[in-house]
C-alpha positions as CSV (number, residue, x, y, z in Angstrom):
1,M,107.9,103.6,121.9
2,V,104.8,102.3,123.8
3,D,103.9,100.2,120.8
4,I,107.3,98.5,120.9
5,L,107.1,97.9,124.7
6,T,103.6,96.4,124.3
7,T,104.9,93.8,121.9
8,V,107.2,92.4,124.6
9,L,104.1,90.8,126.1
10,S,103.3,88.9,122.9
11,D,106.6,88.4,121.2
12,G,109.0,88.2,124.1
13,L,111.9,90.5,125.2
14,S,114.5,88.7,123.2
15,A,112.6,89.0,119.9
16,V,111.9,92.7,120.5
17,E,115.5,93.3,121.4
18,A,116.7,91.5,118.2
19,A,114.3,93.5,116.1
20,C,115.5,96.8,117.7
21,S,119.1,95.8,117.1
22,E,118.3,95.0,113.4
23,A,116.6,98.3,112.9
24,L,119.5,100.2,114.6
25,R,122.0,98.3,112.5
26,D,120.1,99.4,109.4
27,G,120.0,103.0,110.6
28,V,116.2,103.1,111.0
29,H,114.7,104.6,114.2
30,S,111.0,104.1,113.6
31,A,108.6,102.1,115.7
32,A,106.7,101.1,112.6
33,V,109.8,99.5,111.2
34,I,110.5,97.6,114.3
35,L,106.9,96.4,114.5
36,N,107.2,95.3,110.8
37,I,110.4,93.3,111.6
38,L,108.6,91.6,114.4
39,A,105.6,90.8,112.2
40,R,107.8,89.3,109.5
41,R,109.6,87.1,112.1
42,R,106.3,85.6,113.5
43,A,105.5,82.1,112.3
44,P,102.6,82.3,109.8
45,T,99.4,80.8,111.0
46,A,98.1,77.6,109.3
47,P,95.5,78.3,106.6
48,I,91.9,77.3,107.5
49,T,90.9,74.0,105.8
50,I,87.4,74.2,104.3
51,M,85.6,71.0,103.6
52,T,84.1,71.1,100.2
53,S,81.1,68.9,99.3
54,D,81.3,66.6,96.3
55,A,78.6,68.6,94.5
56,L,81.0,71.6,94.3
57,R,83.9,69.6,93.0
58,L,84.9,69.9,89.3
59,R,83.7,67.0,87.1
60,H,86.2,67.9,84.3
61,E,89.3,69.6,85.5
62,P,90.6,72.2,83.1
63,T,93.8,71.5,81.1
64,A,96.4,74.1,80.3
65,D,96.2,74.5,76.5
66,C,98.4,77.4,75.5
67,A,97.7,76.7,71.8
68,R,94.1,77.6,72.3
69,Y,95.0,81.0,73.7
70,D,97.5,81.5,70.9
71,S,94.8,80.9,68.4
72,L,92.7,83.7,70.0
73,R,95.6,86.1,69.6
74,R,95.9,85.8,65.8
75,W,96.6,89.1,64.1
76,S,93.5,90.6,62.6
77,V,92.8,94.2,61.8
78,P,89.7,95.5,63.6
79,R,87.2,97.5,61.7
80,F,87.5,100.5,64.0
81,W,91.2,101.1,63.1
82,P,91.9,104.0,60.8
83,P,92.5,103.2,57.1
84,W,96.2,103.9,57.2
85,A,96.7,101.3,60.0
86,R,94.9,98.6,57.9
87,L,97.5,99.0,55.1
88,S,100.4,98.1,57.3
89,S,98.9,95.0,58.8
90,T,101.5,92.7,57.4
91,A,103.5,92.7,60.6
């Protein structure tokens, strides 16, 4: 209960009251749930912009080539498989 009352200073009375109403409407009576509702309603902070030097930039950007990965997935029977598994490798 003290945790909920403490958030009135940072989030405001109307926000805390709305969060409590939502929790009671959902049938939950936990302070942790009310604090979670308040945290979800807060506006996300803007991400920090990091300036990157030109020396760290990619010279050749990678291209998405799914065919290359498909060629790596070709069916082959590894040597460590038991002999009975090698016979049924026609799948």
